[in-house]
C-alpha positions in Angstrom: 3.3 -8.1 -34.6 3.2 -9.4 -30.6 3.8 -6.6 -27.8 8.0 -7.7 -27.3 8.4 -7.2 -30.8 6.9 -3.7 -30.5 8.8 -3.2 -27.4 12.1 -3.9 -29.1 11.0 -1.6 -32.3 10.6 1.0 -30.7 13.6 1.4 -28.2 15.6 1.7 -31.3 15.8 6.0 -31.5 15.5 5.8 -35.3 12.2 5.3 -34.9 11.1 8.6 -33.4 10.7 11.5 -35.5 12.3 13.8 -32.9 16.6 13.6 -32.3 16.7 11.1 -29.2 18.8 9.1 -26.8 18.2 5.8 -25.0 14.7 4.7 -24.5 13.6 4.4 -21.1 10.5 2.0 -21.2 7.8 1.6 -18.3 5.2 -1.2 -18.6 2.3 -2.6 -17.0 0.3 -5.4 -18.0 -2.2 -3.2 -19.8 0.5 -1.1 -21.6 3.6 0.1 -22.5 5.4 4.0 -22.3 8.4 4.8 -24.2 10.6 7.7 -22.4 11.9 9.0 -25.7 13.5 13.0 -25.3 10.9 15.8 -24.4 8.4 13.2 -25.1 6.4 9.9 -23.9 4.8 7.5 -26.4 2.0 5.2 -24.8 0.8 2.1 -26.6 -1.8 0.4 -25.1 -1.0 -3.5 -25.2 -3.4 -5.8 -27.2 -5.2 -7.4 -24.4 -8.5 -8.4 -23.1 -9.1 -8.5 -19.8 -13.0 -8.2 -18.9 -12.9 -5.1 -17.5 -11.4 -3.7 -21.1 -10.7 -4.6 -24.4 -7.7 -4.0 -25.8 -7.5 -6.8 -28.5 -8.1 -4.8 -32.4 -6.2 -1.7 -33.8 -9.4 0.6 -34.1 -10.5 -0.3 -29.9 -6.6 0.7 -29.1 -7.2 3.7 -31.3 -10.4 4.8 -29.7 -9.0 4.3 -26.5 -5.8 6.0 -27.2 -8.0 9.1 -28.3 -10.6 9.2 -24.9 -7.3 8.9 -23.1 -6.2 12.2 -24.7 -10.0 13.4 -24.6 -10.3 12.6 -20.8 -7.1 13.7 -19.1 -7.0 17.1 -20.9 -9.5 18.1 -18.1 -6.7 17.7 -15.3 -3.9 18.3 -17.6 -4.6 20.1 -20.6 -0.4 20.7 -21.1 0.4 16.7 -20.5 -1.7 15.6 -23.4 -0.8 16.3 -27.3 -2.3 13.8 -28.9 -2.8 10.8 -30.9 -0.3 9.3 -33.5 0.1 6.4 -35.8 3.0 3.4 -34.9 3.9 2.7 -38.9 6.1 0.1 -40.3 8.7 0.4 -43.3 10.4 -2.8 -43.8 11.8 -4.0 -40.4 11.7 -0.9 -38.6 8.4 1.0 -37.2 8.5 4.2 -37.1 6.1 7.0 -34.9 3.8 9.4 -36.2 5.4 8.5 -39.6 3.9 7.9 -43.1 1.7 4.5 -44.3 -0.1 2.2 -42.7 -0.3 2.1 -39.1 0.4 -1.3 -37.2 -0.6 0.5 -34.0 -1.6 3.7 -32.3 0.1 6.0 -29.3 -0.6 8.7 -27.2 1.9 11.5 -27.3 2.5 13.0 -23.8 4.8 16.0 -22.7 7.4 13.7 -20.8 7.2 15.2 -17.0 10.8 15.5 -15.0 11.4 12.3 -13.3 11.1 12.9 -9.0 8.4 14.9 -8.9 5.5 13.6 -9.0 3.4 13.6 -5.4 4.2 10.2 -4.7 8.3 10.9 -4.8 7.2 14.5 -2.8 5.8 12.2 -0.1 8.6 9.8 0.0 10.8 12.7 0.5 8.7 14.1 3.4 8.0 17.0 1.3 4.5 17.5 1.5 2.8 19.4 4.4 -0.7 19.9 5.6 -1.3 22.9 3.1 -0.3 21.0 0.5 -3.5 18.3 1.3 -5.7 21.5 1.5 -5.1 22.7 -1.8 -5.5 19.1 -3.8 -8.6 19.1 -1.8 -10.2 21.8 -3.0 -8.3 21.3 -6.6 -10.8 17.5 -6.5 -13.6 19.2 -5.5 -12.9 21.3 -8.1 -13.1 18.8 -10.8 -16.0 17.2 -9.6 -18.1 20.0 -9.3 -19.1 20.9 -12.1 -18.4 17.4 -14.1 -20.3 15.4 -16.2 -23.0 14.3 -13.9 -25.8 13.3 -17.1 -28.3 10.5 -16.9 -25.7 8.7 -18.5 -23.4 8.5 -15.4 -26.1 8.6 -13.0 -26.8 4.8 -13.3 -23.0 3.9 -12.4 -23.6 4.9 -8.7 -26.7 2.2 -8.1 -26.3 -0.3 -5.5 -26.1 -2.9 -8.1 -23.3 -1.4 -9.7 -21.3 -0.6 -7.0 -21.8 -3.9 -5.2 -21.4 -5.6 -8.7 -17.7 -3.3 -9.3 -16.9 -4.4 -5.5 -17.3 -7.9 -5.3 -15.8 -8.7 -9.1 -12.7 -7.8 -7.0 -12.7 -11.5 -5.2 -13.7 -12.9 -8.7 -10.8 -11.8 -10.6 -8.2 -12.0 -7.7 -9.5 -15.6 -6.9 -6.4 -16.9 -8.5 -3.7 -15.4 -6.5 -4.9 -16.8 -3.2 -2.1 -18.3 -1.9 0.5 -15.5 -3.8 -0.9 -12.2 -2.8 -3.3 -13.2 -0.1 -4.0 -16.0 1.9 -6.8 -17.2 1.6 -8.1 -16.6 5.5 -7.6 -12.6 3.9 -9.6 -13.5 0.7 -12.4 -15.2 2.8 -12.9 -12.8 5.7 -12.6 -9.3 3.7 -15.0 -10.9 1.0 -17.6 -11.2 3.9 -16.6 -7.5 5.4 -16.9 -6.1 2.1 -20.6 -8.0 1.8 -21.9 -6.8 5.6 -20.4 -2.6 4.7 -22.5 -2.9 1.5 -25.3 -4.8 3.6 -25.0 -1.4 5.8 -24.6 1.3 3.5 -27.0 0.2 0.8 -29.8 2.8 1.3 -27.2 5.9 1.4 -25.4 4.3 -1.8 -28.9 4.9 -3.3 -30.3 7.5 -2.0 -26.6 9.4 -3.2 -27.5 8.3 -6.9 -31.2 9.1 -7.0 -29.7 12.4 -6.2 -27.3 12.6 -8.8 -24.3 12.3 -6.9 -22.2 10.5 -9.4 -19.7 12.2 -11.5 -17.7 11.1 -14.6 -13.8 11.1 -11.9 -10.9 10.4 -12.9 -11.0 6.4 -11.5 -7.1 6.1 -11.4 -6.1 8.9 -8.7 -3.1 7.3 -7.1 -0.1 9.8 -5.7 2.2 9.2 -9.0 -0.8 10.7 -10.9 -1.0 14.1 -8.9 1.3 16.9 -9.6 1.5 19.2 -7.0 4.0 22.6 -6.9 4.4 25.3 -5.2 1.6 26.7 -5.0 1.8 29.5 -8.4 -1.4 29.7 -10.4 0.1 28.1 -13.4 -1.0 25.3 -15.5 1.5 23.0 -14.6 1.4 23.7 -10.8 -1.0 21.2 -10.1 -2.6 18.4 -12.2 -3.1 14.9 -12.5 -2.4 12.5 -15.5 -3.6 9.2 -16.4 -7.0 9.0 -16.1 -9.2 5.2 -16.6 -10.1 6.0 -20.2 -10.9 2.0 -20.6 -14.1 1.6 -18.7 -16.7 4.0 -18.1 -18.0 1.6 -15.1 -15.0 2.6 -13.3 -14.6 6.3 -13.5 -18.9 6.9 -13.6 -18.9 6.7 -9.8 -19.7 8.7 -6.5 -17.3 11.2 -6.2 -15.9 9.8 -2.9 -14.6 7.0 -4.8 -12.2 9.5 -6.1 -10.8 10.6 -2.9 -10.7 7.7 -1.3 -8.2 6.9 -3.8 -5.6 9.6 -2.8 -6.6 8.2 1.3 -5.7 4.8 0.2 -2.3 5.5 -1.7 -1.8 7.8 1.3 -2.0 5.1 4.1 -0.3 3.0 1.9 2.8 5.2 1.9 2.7 5.6 6.0 1.2 8.8 6.1 -2.1 8.5 7.8 -2.3 12.1 8.8 -2.1 13.4 5.4 -4.9 11.1 4.7 -6.6 12.4 7.4 -6.0 16.3 6.2 -7.3 15.3 3.1 -10.0 13.8 3.6 -11.5 16.6 6.3 -10.6 19.4 4.0 -12.4 17.7 0.8 -15.7 17.1 2.2 -15.5 20.6 3.5 -15.1 22.4 0.6 -17.5 19.7 -1.5 -20.1 20.4 1.1 -20.7 16.4 1.4 -20.3 15.5 5.2 -22.4 12.9 4.3 -20.1 11.5 2.1 -17.5 10.7 4.8 -19.8 7.1 6.0 -19.0 5.9 2.7 -15.1 6.7 3.2 -14.0 3.5 4.9 -15.7 1.2 2.0 -14.2 3.1 -1.0 -10.8 3.0 0.7 -11.3 -0.8 0.6 -12.2 -1.2 -2.3 -9.4 0.9 -4.3 -6.7 -0.8 -2.2 -8.9 -4.1 -3.5 -8.2 -2.9 -7.0 -4.7 -2.3 -6.2 -4.0 -5.6 -5.0 -5.5 -7.1 -7.9 -3.6 -5.2 -10.6 -0.6 -5.9 -9.0 -1.7 -9.4 -8.8 -2.6 -9.4 -12.3 1.6 -8.3 -13.6 2.9 -11.7 -12.3 1.0 -13.3 -15.6 2.6 -10.7 -17.4 6.2 -12.5 -19.1 7.7 -9.3 -20.3 8.3 -8.2 -16.8 11.1 -9.0 -14.4 11.4 -11.0 -12.1 13.0 -7.7 -9.3 9.3 -6.2 -10.7 7.4 -9.0 -10.6 8.6 -9.6 -6.5 7.8 -6.1 -5.8 4.8 -6.3 -7.4 3.8 -9.4 -5.3 5.0 -7.4 -1.9 2.7 -4.2 -2.5 0.0 -6.6 -3.5 0.2 -8.2 -0.3 0.0 -5.0 1.2 -2.9 -4.0 0.0 -4.9 -6.5 0.2 -4.1 -6.2 4.2 -4.6 -2.4 4.0 -8.0 -3.0 2.3 -8.9 -5.6 5.6 -7.4 -2.9 7.8 -9.9 -0.9 6.8 -13.0 -2.5 7.3 -12.1 -5.0 10.0 -12.7 -3.9 14.1 -9.7 -2.6 15.6 -9.3 -5.7 17.9 -9.0 -8.0 14.8 -6.5 -6.0 12.3 -3.8 -7.4 11.2 -0.3 -5.7 13.2 2.9 -6.2 14.0 4.2 -5.4 18.0 7.5 -5.7 19.0 7.8 -6.6 22.8 11.5 -5.6 23.9 14.0 -5.2 26.5 16.7 -6.1 28.7 16.6 -9.4 30.5 14.3 -9.2 33.7 12.3 -6.1 32.6 9.5 -8.0 32.2 8.7 -8.3 28.3 7.3 -11.7 28.2 5.0 -11.2 31.3 3.7 -7.8 28.8 3.6 -9.9 25.8 1.4 -12.4 27.4 -1.3 -9.5 29.0 -1.5 -8.2 26.0 -1.6 -11.2 23.8 -4.6 -11.9 26.2 -6.2 -8.5 25.9 -6.2 -7.9 22.2 -6.3 -11.5 20.6 -2.1 -11.2 19.4 0.0 -14.7 18.5 3.1 -14.3 20.6 6.4 -15.9 18.8 8.9 -15.3 22.0 12.4 -15.6 21.0 13.6 -17.4 23.4 11.2 -20.3 23.0 11.9 -19.9 19.4 16.3 -20.5 19.8 15.7 -23.7 21.5 13.5 -25.2 19.3 16.0 -24.5 16.2 18.8 -26.3 18.4 16.4 -28.9 19.2 16.5 -28.4 23.2 13.0 -28.5 25.7 12.3 -24.5 26.2 13.4 -25.2 30.0 16.4 -26.8 29.8 19.3 -24.6 30.5 21.3 -23.6 27.1 24.9 -23.8 26.6 27.6 -21.1 25.8 26.7 -22.6 22.0 23.2 -21.4 22.2 24.0 -18.2 22.7 27.1 -17.2 19.5 26.3 -14.3 17.3 25.6 -16.8 14.5 22.5 -18.7 16.8 21.2 -15.6 17.4 21.1 -14.3 13.6 19.2 -17.8 13.4 16.9 -16.8 15.9 16.4 -13.5 14.6 15.7 -14.7 11.4 13.5 -17.4 12.4 11.2 -14.9 14.5 11.1 -12.5 11.5 9.6 -15.3 9.3 6.9 -16.3 11.6 6.1 -13.0 12.2 5.9 -12.9 8.3 3.9 -15.7 7.9 1.5 -14.7 10.4 0.6 -11.3 8.9 0.1 -13.0 5.3 -2.7 -14.6 7.2 -4.1 -11.4 8.2 -3.1 -12.6 12.3 -2.1 -10.1 14.6 1.3 -10.9 15.8 3.6 -9.9 18.9 7.3 -10.7 19.2 8.3 -11.3 22.4 12.9 -10.6 22.0 15.2 -8.6 23.7 16.0 -6.0 20.1 19.1 -5.0 22.2 20.3 -4.2 18.8 18.6 -1.4 16.6 18.9 -3.1 13.2 16.7 -5.6 14.8 14.0 -3.4 15.6 14.1 -2.1 11.7 14.1 -5.4 10.2 11.2 -6.2 11.8 9.4 -2.6 11.2 10.5 -2.8 7.4 8.6 -6.1 7.3 5.4 -4.6 9.0 5.2 -1.1 6.9 6.4 -3.3 3.7 3.3 -5.2 4.4 1.1 -2.1 5.6 0.1 -3.6 8.9 0.6 -1.3 11.7 3.1 -1.3 13.9 4.1 -0.9 17.9 7.2 -1.4 19.4 6.7 -1.2 23.6 10.5 -1.0 25.3 10.2 -2.3 28.8 12.2 -1.2 31.4 12.7 -1.2 35.3 14.7 -0.5 37.9 18.2 -2.3 37.9 17.7 -3.8 41.4 14.6 -5.0 40.6 15.6 -6.6 37.1 18.6 -8.0 39.2 15.8 -9.5 42.3 13.8 -11.1 39.1 16.7 -13.0 37.5 17.9 -14.2 40.7 13.7 -15.5 41.4 13.4 -17.2 37.7 13.2 -20.7 37.8 11.5 -23.4 35.1 11.2 -20.5 32.1 12.9 -20.7 28.3 15.3 -17.7 29.2 19.2 -18.6 30.3 19.5 -15.1 31.5 21.3 -14.0 34.6 22.8 -11.1 35.9 26.2 -10.8 34.2 24.0 -11.3 31.2 21.8 -8.4 31.7 24.8 -6.5 32.9 27.1 -7.0 29.9 23.5 -6.5 27.3 22.7 -3.2 29.7 26.2 -1.8 28.4 25.5 -2.7 24.8 21.7 -1.2 24.8 21.5 0.8 21.4 18.9 3.7 21.4 15.9 4.1 18.8 17.4 4.9 15.3 15.2 8.7 14.0 13.5 5.7 11.6 12.8 3.5 14.4 11.9 5.9 17.6 8.6 7.6 16.6 7.1 3.6 17.0 9.1 3.0 20.1 6.4 2.9 23.6 8.3 2.9 27.0 6.6 1.2 29.5 7.9 1.3 33.0 7.2 -2.5 35.0 8.0 -1.7 38.3 6.0 -2.8 41.3 3.2 -1.3 41.7 3.2 -0.1 37.5 0.1 -1.6 35.2 2.4 -2.3 32.1 -0.5 -4.4 30.0 -3.1 -1.1 30.7 -0.3 0.9 29.6 0.2 -0.7 26.6 -3.2 -1.4 25.8 -3.4 2.9 25.7 -1.1 2.5 23.2 -2.6 0.5 21.3 -6.0 2.2 21.3 -4.5 5.2 20.0 -3.3 3.3 16.7 -6.7 1.9 16.6 -5.8 -1.5 17.2 -8.3 -2.6 20.5 
């Protein structure tokens, strides 16, 4: 029975031994989970992907049993056992009589919206939560299996093989989920990091640092409650059961998954707190040197896995589109972890009213920080087929023309980021919705972003506009006064990214902006 038929038959409420309503199905490239009333049933797909092999019924049963055994270490109340899926006529029965045609892991169904990922998205997580999670993780790692069968998996050749395998397996995704330049740069930086860390990795392996870890510890697998000392207040699910090579590892690799996922969801502050408390609780300050490498490795793994979903026929088109975006973001996050600050992919918006010196600042930052510049005044005239220094008529500044200009700037910024480049967009950004569109692009691709708002006194602006000639901008005093009255303040979502940069004579706007970029790790 193929996967599509199995999914169709297990969406029938009559397939279950207890009363259920509608069945909700969640799929990945390796499994299908059926949410049926108070329980969840997870079936492994008959796939062999190199790093896992579920190709036979016997192997799928074995790995179902392994999944229950291993996950009971961190969530004993969730994993209830392994049950058969049997056939009766044209129907399937879960935990029914007869010869099994499939096997499923039976789990307690967890309430929607209660994972650590959900709480992070709602802004409910505080530093104390991260410290508690760090101690929980350190307490899990300390007594975890570290026998002689585990230790070799932390040796350099295994660690290097795991990291390099990502690139071999992701090669078909180049041009789709990551660009060729990002692929090449990240592979080179990974090799450099491995060379630099070889002795440390070998030393830690020799002293038995490796543990039987979780192996897939991202935010959606962690449940962290209010601090009550109950089994269901803090637990983790869905560890890797299918490949010991991915689970037997230096504990820093487990920590790095959470650190990576917090950064992916735009909470580097929480990631830093988690890491600091973990290394303190584990008494492992020497492990800090490994964290950037393992964080990049975990991000690359996620980028690769999201790419695998694109080849699954049963996954809907909208989910594949979302997976493509997530994969692009994870690859850029991996690159940013290993790249030096002056080369990290980033998006900078330089905005402000006409005559406030934004183009001058954009050019200065481009020279100081290695940025490409997209200037809206130039783009507007390119779209109209007009020479940049030729004055434009009223048709060039209609709302429709402005919309086309910002859309093209956004498209070009997207292309630069996909290629792992650093880009400045020089435009007025008078409307907050314009700023938000670019902010959403950067956040969706996990690229650092800064918004510089250039300001100058009205008299200085008027003098600059009067003296302007031979420039792509056609702004006059009248345009300045009109836009000044229409300026929209930054919304609460945008405001944290905005840095006001004075540009009056005697100021040094480039130096001020460079300081802000340095604070963000971008120069």
